[in-house]
C-alpha positions as CSV (number, residue, x, y, z in Angstrom):
1,M,0.0,0.0,0.0
2,Y,1.2,3.5,-0.9
3,P,1.4,6.1,1.9
4,K,-1.6,8.4,2.1
5,E,0.6,11.5,1.8
6,I,1.6,10.4,-1.6
7,V,-1.7,9.2,-2.9
8,M,-4.1,12.0,-1.7
9,P,-2.7,14.7,-4.0
10,M,-2.9,12.3,-7.0
11,K,-6.5,11.5,-6.1
12,A,-7.3,15.2,-5.8
13,E,-6.2,15.8,-9.4
14,L,-9.3,13.9,-10.5
15,T,-11.7,14.5,-7.5
16,D,-11.2,18.3,-7.6
17,K,-12.5,18.1,-11.2
18,G,-15.7,16.2,-10.4
19,F,-14.6,12.5,-10.2
20,Q,-16.2,10.5,-7.4
21,D,-13.6,8.7,-5.4
22,L,-14.7,5.1,-4.8
23,T,-13.0,3.2,-2.1
24,T,-15.1,0.1,-1.4
25,P,-16.2,-2.8,-3.6
26,E,-19.9,-1.9,-3.0
27,Q,-19.4,1.6,-4.3
28,I,-17.7,0.2,-7.4
29,D,-20.4,-2.4,-8.0
30,N,-23.2,0.2,-7.7
31,A,-21.4,2.8,-9.9
32,L,-20.5,0.4,-12.7
33,K,-24.0,-1.1,-12.9
34,Q,-25.8,2.2,-13.2
35,N,-27.6,3.4,-16.4
36,G,-26.0,5.9,-18.7
37,T,-22.3,6.4,-19.4
38,T,-19.6,6.1,-16.7
39,L,-15.9,6.8,-17.0
40,L,-13.7,4.8,-14.7
41,V,-10.1,5.8,-14.0
42,I,-8.0,3.3,-12.1
43,N,-5.4,5.9,-10.9
44,S,-1.8,5.1,-10.1
45,V,1.4,6.6,-8.8
46,C,3.4,5.8,-11.9
47,G,4.8,8.5,-14.2
48,C,2.5,7.6,-17.1
49,A,-0.5,8.3,-14.8
50,A,0.9,11.7,-13.9
51,G,2.2,12.7,-17.4
52,A,-0.5,11.3,-19.7
53,A,-3.4,9.5,-18.0
54,R,-4.7,12.1,-15.6
55,P,-4.0,15.1,-17.8
56,G,-5.4,13.3,-20.9
57,V,-8.6,12.2,-19.1
58,L,-9.2,15.8,-17.8
59,F,-8.6,17.3,-21.2
60,S,-11.0,14.7,-22.8
61,L,-13.8,16.2,-20.7
62,T,-13.5,19.6,-22.3
63,G,-15.6,18.7,-25.4
64,D,-19.3,18.8,-25.9
65,K,-19.8,15.0,-25.4
66,K,-18.7,13.5,-22.1
67,P,-19.8,10.7,-19.8
68,E,-22.6,11.3,-17.3
69,H,-20.7,9.7,-14.4
70,L,-17.0,10.1,-13.5
71,I,-15.5,7.7,-11.0
72,T,-12.0,6.8,-9.8
73,T,-10.2,4.4,-7.5
74,F,-6.5,4.1,-6.8
75,A,-4.3,1.0,-7.4
76,G,-2.1,0.2,-4.5
77,F,-4.3,2.1,-2.1
78,D,-8.0,1.2,-2.6
79,A,-7.1,-2.5,-3.0
80,E,-10.6,-4.0,-2.5
81,A,-12.3,-1.4,-4.7
82,V,-9.7,-1.9,-7.5
83,A,-10.1,-5.7,-7.3
84,E,-13.9,-5.2,-7.7
85,A,-13.4,-2.8,-10.6
86,R,-11.1,-5.3,-12.4
87,K,-14.0,-7.9,-12.4
88,F,-15.9,-5.5,-14.7
89,L,-12.9,-5.1,-17.0
90,A,-12.6,-8.7,-18.2
91,P,-11.2,-9.9,-20.5
92,F,-8.6,-7.2,-20.1
93,P,-5.8,-8.1,-17.6
94,P,-5.1,-5.9,-14.6
95,S,-3.6,-2.6,-15.6
96,S,-2.7,0.5,-13.7
97,P,-3.4,3.1,-14.8
98,C,-6.3,2.4,-17.0
99,V,-9.4,4.2,-18.3
100,A,-12.7,2.4,-19.1
101,L,-15.9,3.7,-20.5
102,F,-19.2,1.9,-19.6
103,K,-22.6,2.4,-21.1
104,D,-25.6,1.0,-19.2
105,G,-23.2,-1.2,-17.2
106,E,-21.4,-2.6,-20.2
107,L,-17.7,-2.0,-21.0
108,V,-17.6,-0.3,-24.3
109,H,-14.0,1.2,-24.5
110,M,-10.8,0.5,-22.7
111,L,-7.4,2.1,-22.5
112,E,-4.8,-0.1,-20.8
113,R,-1.4,1.0,-19.5
114,H,0.3,0.0,-22.7
115,H,-2.0,2.4,-24.6
116,I,-1.1,5.2,-22.1
117,E,2.7,4.7,-21.7
118,G,4.7,6.7,-24.2
119,N,1.7,8.6,-25.5
120,P,1.1,12.3,-24.8
121,A,-1.9,13.5,-22.9
122,G,-3.4,14.9,-26.1
123,A,-3.4,11.5,-27.7
124,I,-5.2,10.0,-24.7
125,A,-7.7,12.8,-24.8
126,E,-8.4,12.3,-28.5
127,N,-8.9,8.6,-28.0
128,L,-11.4,9.1,-25.2
129,Q,-13.2,11.9,-27.1
130,A,-13.7,9.5,-30.0
131,A,-15.3,7.0,-27.6
132,Y,-17.5,9.8,-26.2
133,D,-18.6,10.7,-29.7
134,E,-19.7,7.1,-30.2
135,Y,-21.2,6.2,-26.9
136,C,-22.2,9.4,-25.0
């Protein structure tokens, strides 16, 4: 488990912009089964989360179309919540960070760590905006 002092500022990058921080399996289960579109970010302490994932996700939300619900949980900190979230991400293997879009409880778009690493935040945003255009 990562120390709270390290994790909380990284969580705040998303929660300060409207993401709901989910820390229990029950919260994850309820959030991912709801109707409408839900964007899930499994946040991480890694450099690609800081340099591409979080900035890219936030930039993706500046367009006209965006998910109705924004949720996040933190790998290496919210262990039980992340484990529950990963059940909904099958057949994709565990990945941190990752970004997933759900529509009416169904996974419709996924960005795994290997899609994030080495890509600029703008590319992440464009990928997500294309998914929003299709599903939101």
